[in-house]
N, C-alpha and C positions, 0 to 999 in steps of 0.2 A: 504494501500500501503507499501510495508517496503521502508523503506528511510536509504541508503546509508551515513554513518555522520553521525547517529545523534542519537540523547534519544530514541526513543517510548515504548511507553506501551503495549504490545503486549497480548493477550492472549495463554493460551497453548490449541495446538487444537489433538496433539497424542504426547503416548510416545512410546518411543523404548528405548536400552537396553544402548547407548551411550545417549541418551540422549534427552531432550523435542523437539518439532516444535512447532513454534508462529505463528500465523496472521490468512490467511485462508486458506481452499481451493486453492486460487488462486496468495494466493503470502503466503511461508510460509517459516521460517528459522532456523534454526541450532542454540537449547542451550545448548552446549556438559553437559555431566552427572554433570561435576563436578564444573559445577557453575549453577544448575538446587537448589533453597534455599530446605533445608530440609520440609518435609511435603507437599507440592503445590505440585496442584492437579490438572488435566483436567478440563479448564473450566476460571479456575481462571488467574491473568493479573500479569506480571511480568516486570517490566522497564528496560528497554536492548538497551544498543548503539550499531550500526550497521556496521561491517567493511568487509572486506573479508580476509581469512587464507593462508596462504600459498600455499595452491594448488589454491587460486585467486576464493575461493568456496564463497557466504554469506555465515557468520555468527554473533551469538550476543554472548551480553557476560556483566556480570554482574558488571565487574569489570569497572571502571571509566577511559577514557584514555583524556592526559593533553591537549586536543584540539578536537575540531566536527567541523563539516562544516562548510565554513566560517568565521570563528575565527582568531584569532592572537594569538601566546604565544611562548614564549622562548624554547626553545629543545637544549637537549642535542646528540652531533653526537655520536652515538657507532661506527660509522665504515663508510671509506669511500671505495665502489669498483669503479668497470669498468665504469661501468654507471653512478655514484650515490653516494649518501650518503645512510646514514641507520640513523633516529635516534628513541630515548626513548620518546616516546609517553604514557606509564605506560601501554600496551597491549604486547600479548604474540610475534608478531610481528612486526619488527622494521617496522618505517612510510619512504617512499622511496625518498628521495629529488634530484631528479634529479640535473644532471650539468647543463643542460640549464634552471634552474627555482633557478641557486645558484647565487647572484649579486657579489659574491667573495668565491675565490675554502677555501673551509670550513677544519678545523683539528681534528680530534678524541676528544673528554673528553672537548672541548672549546661549548659551545651554544650559539644559534641564533633565532632569533624573526622569523618564516615561519606562514604561513597560511594555512588553510587547502583547499581543493579542490578536485573537482574530475576530471581524467584528458578524452584523447578522449578516454579512452582503456576502461570508467566507473570502472579505479580504483582509490580510493582515493592514493593521491599526497599533498607533501608540495611544498611551493615554499617559498624563499629571496623574491620575490617580492611583498613585501608589500604594496607598497604604494596607490593601489586603496583600499585597504579594511581601512587606514586610513581614521580619523574623524575631521572636524577642531573643534578649542578648542573655547568651551565658558565659559569655569570653572577657567580661570589664566587671571590675569592681569600685567601690566608691573610692572616689578621686582621681580617677587613672583618663588621660587628658584621649579626647578623641575627634575624628574631624567627619562631616558630611556636608549633605546636601540639603537647604531649606523647600518642600518640595508645597509646602501649604502653610499658610497662619490665617489663624483664628482672633481677631482683639480681642475675645475677651479669652480664650484658654490659653494660647501664647502661639511660638514658631514649633511646628512640625517639621523634625530635621529625619531623614534619614543615614543613620550612624555608617560608615562605611560602604555607603549605596546599598545596605541590605537589612540594618536592624532599626528598630522602631525609637525616636526620641522625643523628646520637647523640650525646650527652651519655656519654662511656664511665663505667663503674661509679669510677674512680680520682676523678673531676669533681664526683662528688657527695659532697654535705657538706648537704642539705637534703631535707627530704620532698617528693617529689614527686606530684603524682595525674595518671591520666589526662586530657585534655583544658583542664589545666591551660597559658598560654600565658609563654612565657617569653622572655628575651632574652640571644642568645648571641653567645661570638666564633668565626670558625672558627678553627680549630688547623689543622684539613689539608684540603685536597682530596686523596681518593682516588683511584687511577686508573681509578676506575671510576667517579666522578661524586658518590660520594657522601663528607659532611661529616662530619666528626668535629668535636665542639663543646666550648665550652669555657663556661662560667656568667660565668667571668671574665674579666677586663679584662689586658694582658699584665703581666706581674710589675712593670714600673717605674712605669704607668699604676692598676695594682690596689694597691699597695704603698701609698699616702697612704689610702684607702679602708678599707684592714683593721689601720692601724695608730690611727685613728679608730675604728671597730666596738673594737677591745682598748682603749683609752681610756677610750672609754664604759662599758662592761662592768668594767672596773676601780673604776666610780667607781659601778657598780651594788651592787659586793664592799664598801663603802663605804673605796674607795682601797684596799683589799688585797686582789689576785688569790691564793688561798691553792695556789696552785702556782706551778712558774716555765716556761722552755723550754723544759723535759725532758719536761712533761709528755708521756701516752699522746696517741696521734692520735685515740682514740676521746672523747678527753675535751674535745680542741682542739675535733672535730667537734659533738661537742654543746653545748659552749659558744659557739662562735665561727662556726658552720656553714663552716669553711676548711680548706685540710689545716693539714698541721704545718710546711713548710716556708713557707705564707702568714703563719703564725701566724708563727713566727723570724723573719722580712724586716718585719712590721709591727711588732713589737717592739722588733728593729733600728732601724729609724726613730726610735721613743720614744727610748729608750736616746741614739741621734745627736741630738734636741732637749732633751734635760738633761730628761726631762716624766716617766719614771719608773725605778727601779733594782733589780736582781733581785737576790732573795737567795737561800739554800741552799733556800728553802724557798718564796719569794713573788715578788713581784713588787708593788711599790710605789710609790704614784704620789709625785713629789716635790714 
């Protein structure tokens, strides 16, 4: 049986001027002449990937796509059309990403995490709705540093991250102090491995490690204000998040570090360089 979207090893059953047919009498697929290995003969086997060409016919290739059926991969958008986007997946015909399968509008040149599936018309297509393709993680412990790609954003919940492009992760809303976008690659720390194997994440390091970095950032911002920050450590969390991309607690810890080292002083209305 010819399996769409998968690698398979098939036998040559006949030859034509434009290629060879692989499979058997009941199920066969064309391998174009330019793809046929030199010297190969009828009856011999070839490992190929099967997809549909621009005329919607089954066709095989010895080229390797960047994604196969049921898998996930980060693919770049080549073009956005009226009914969806077209992704570079390493084959001559771009992979179709319908609008209804996009969790956010995509932009040509940007890359996004997608899964490959067969649609109702028996065509291969991509989806950004990868939640059900992700697995629980049992290979990370608390405070492990991980990398992943954001595949969805919910303003009330947080940013959904595919850790290593295959494990479920979440940066909760309370941990977000900057603007994220779908498709963005992030580095984060595991704050909790939940009972279901899902990972809660934070873009910040552990407090005692993050404190020095935060203090340096605060110092830099004060310098940009000509040495006088026009508010002190009692400022609202919104103002602190806007200027420093950190929580109020992190801000206060960083200011405390600068105070202890004698680099700043706090007044009723400002923080000043010494």
